[in-house]
C-alpha positions in Angstrom: -6.3 3.8 -13.6 -8.9 4.9 -11.0 -8.7 8.5 -9.8 -8.1 7.5 -6.2 -5.2 5.2 -7.0 -3.8 7.8 -9.4 -3.7 10.4 -6.6 -2.1 7.9 -4.3 0.5 7.0 -6.9 1.3 10.7 -7.6 1.9 11.3 -3.8 4.1 8.1 -3.5 6.2 9.1 -6.5 7.7 11.9 -4.4 9.1 9.3 -2.0 10.5 6.9 -4.6 13.8 8.8 -5.1 14.2 9.7 -1.5 13.8 6.2 -0.1 14.8 4.1 -3.2 11.4 2.6 -3.3 9.4 1.0 -6.1 5.8 1.4 -7.3 4.0 -1.2 -9.3 0.5 -1.1 -10.7 -1.7 -4.1 -11.8 -5.2 -4.1 -13.3 -7.6 -7.0 -13.7 -11.3 -7.2 -14.4 -12.4 -7.1 -10.8 -9.5 -5.4 -8.9 -6.8 -2.7 -9.3 -3.7 -3.0 -7.3 -1.0 -0.4 -6.5 2.1 -1.7 -4.7 4.7 0.4 -2.9 7.8 -1.2 -1.5 10.8 0.2 0.5 13.9 -1.9 1.3 15.7 -1.2 4.6 19.0 -2.4 6.1 20.6 -3.5 2.8 17.5 -5.2 1.6 17.1 -7.4 4.7 13.8 -5.8 5.7 11.0 -4.8 3.3 8.1 -2.4 4.0 5.2 -3.1 1.7 2.0 -1.1 1.1 -0.6 -2.5 -1.2 -3.7 -0.5 -2.2 -6.5 -2.8 -3.5 -9.4 -1.1 -5.2 -12.5 -3.0 -6.1 -14.5 -0.7 -8.4 -17.7 -2.7 -8.4 -17.9 -2.7 -4.6 -16.4 0.8 -4.4 -14.0 -0.3 -1.7 -10.4 0.5 -1.1 -8.2 -1.7 1.2 -4.7 -1.0 2.4 -2.5 -3.9 3.2 0.5 -3.1 5.4 3.3 -5.6 5.5 6.8 -5.9 7.0 8.9 -8.8 5.9 12.5 -10.0 6.0 14.1 -12.3 3.4 12.4 -15.5 4.7 9.0 -14.5 6.2 6.4 -11.9 6.9 7.0 -10.3 10.3 3.7 -8.3 10.5 0.7 -7.9 8.2 -2.4 -5.8 8.7 -5.3 -5.0 6.4 -7.3 -1.8 6.7 -10.6 -1.4 4.8 -11.1 2.3 4.3 -14.9 1.8 4.1 -14.6 1.6 8.0 -12.5 4.7 8.4 -15.3 6.6 10.1 -15.7 4.0 12.8 -12.4 5.1 14.5 -10.2 2.9 12.4 -6.6 3.3 13.5 -3.8 3.4 10.9 -0.7 2.9 12.9 1.7 3.1 9.9 0.6 6.7 9.4 2.1 9.2 11.8 0.6 12.7 11.8 
């Protein structure tokens, strides 16, 4: 696992017990994927973060998704290569 994704996974593991969340990691030839999912309101609403790392292009993308049982309510993608251009990450509150 890439060092960046490993660090993200270690930080997210602290939240797994508190929020009854799950973490899943997948690796293929061209992309590494780290998924983090939280279920709210008795599993009616799901909050899903997906971290996609493409080592060859050296890029990391965060996919932020809210969905209910039937459909995706909101989905946004944030390429971290553009973080210095004033990229807003609304799911992160400081």
